[in-house]
C-alpha angles and dihedrals in degrees: 000000000000119000094031105103091179093062111111122167119212117229122232095250092060092044093054092047089051094048093049092053092242098115120119121238089259092051092047090052090048093052093044090051093051092047090054093048100054135021091212089068090051090052092047092052091048090050092054092044091052092049091046095050093044093047092058090063097046118118107189122155102171123098113275122208100232095196093050090046091052092047091050093050092046091053091052104042110010100065090103135098116278131224133196112284116249094218142323105216091136121176117217088258090059091048090051090049091052092052091047091052090051097046094035093049091051091048093048089052091048094047094048101041114012094045101032124189116254126206129201121187134180120210113171100350136058111250133203121205133178118215126216092264093054096258113144121219124194112198121203118218118289093025134132127200127184123197140155120266086242132004118247135172123029098311139057105218130183135164128225099205094185143334130034136307140175114221124204102184125205107233118252117150092189092058115039117205114238129193120194119198126164094332094314119117122207115192126191142153107204117344145106126248145146125245123193125187110182112173090328095313107124128207125178123188122184123213101171137005129007126306129190117206119194138178130169096343096316122105141176132193119226130199129188111308094023126122131190130196122200102220136186117310087025094285119163115223114191121196141147117281103257100205147344096256092110089071094065096107091055101036097037090224140092113224111197113189109173086326118171113240092239090059093048090050091049092055094043090054090054094045098046101027086240133147105226116171128190104227098196124049093215089066094059097088100035105132123236124201114184144091124240115202119193092328127152122249090249092055092048092050091050091055091048090048093053094042096055097026093238134136128246113219124187118208112174105301094344125097111201124198111203 
């Protein structure tokens, strides 16, 4: 930056001392002055602070090539002019911090760029996707799943941002599979289960294996046939799975086996984005026994109408059973 006599670049030793809170009053004043003189110094400090804060949260148990890590970091942050170091009276803490910045910076770069996050979303159609570990995910409509291009470390972690998905997890006891959704954590090894996140309301149903569901320090273990609802105040309510209606987006059929009408209506509203309302309370618990296979909503409503001898009335976007 020729011609700017006020430009003064801070060296890495001083930056680390400053970040660790070990700088003297003179050093603090020196750093503050240099920050005020040039925006490049502000950016450099922020870069180190970001790497330092991110590195403290890294959990990485696989071997890391130190030389490659150092080379990667140098390419990213060291392509700048150098000045004479002020001093090198590092304590062991400063040395450790330097190494952490080097390794952490390389890992942050790797995590963000080399192993990029993928996202699969389903709008109007159910989608099936296979992850790098062989796990198969079936996404219901209006669902979004994020996952890494490949799994590394001692966990396989994905995020169900919204919607519903069925997970068939490839077994690996050394690397548990973890799903995060709206603050709820679902942990498994090799199993199959359904997760639903509807406006922050979480439901987990287990078909095979063992599933652990946790939120804010509370956890519950589920086995096949179990269901858990994450209620208000992050409570976990465990109960038996009442029916197989939740499988409709995979099986393409609605199986009603002594199913109350209110439950059938609830599932139909989810499946068809409809607004069906039961107009008379006495109809809520009328039991339905039938199977609908690839039928339209109109056809299903006609069967319900004939079965219970009720009328189907359409008012705007509402469908009223009465």
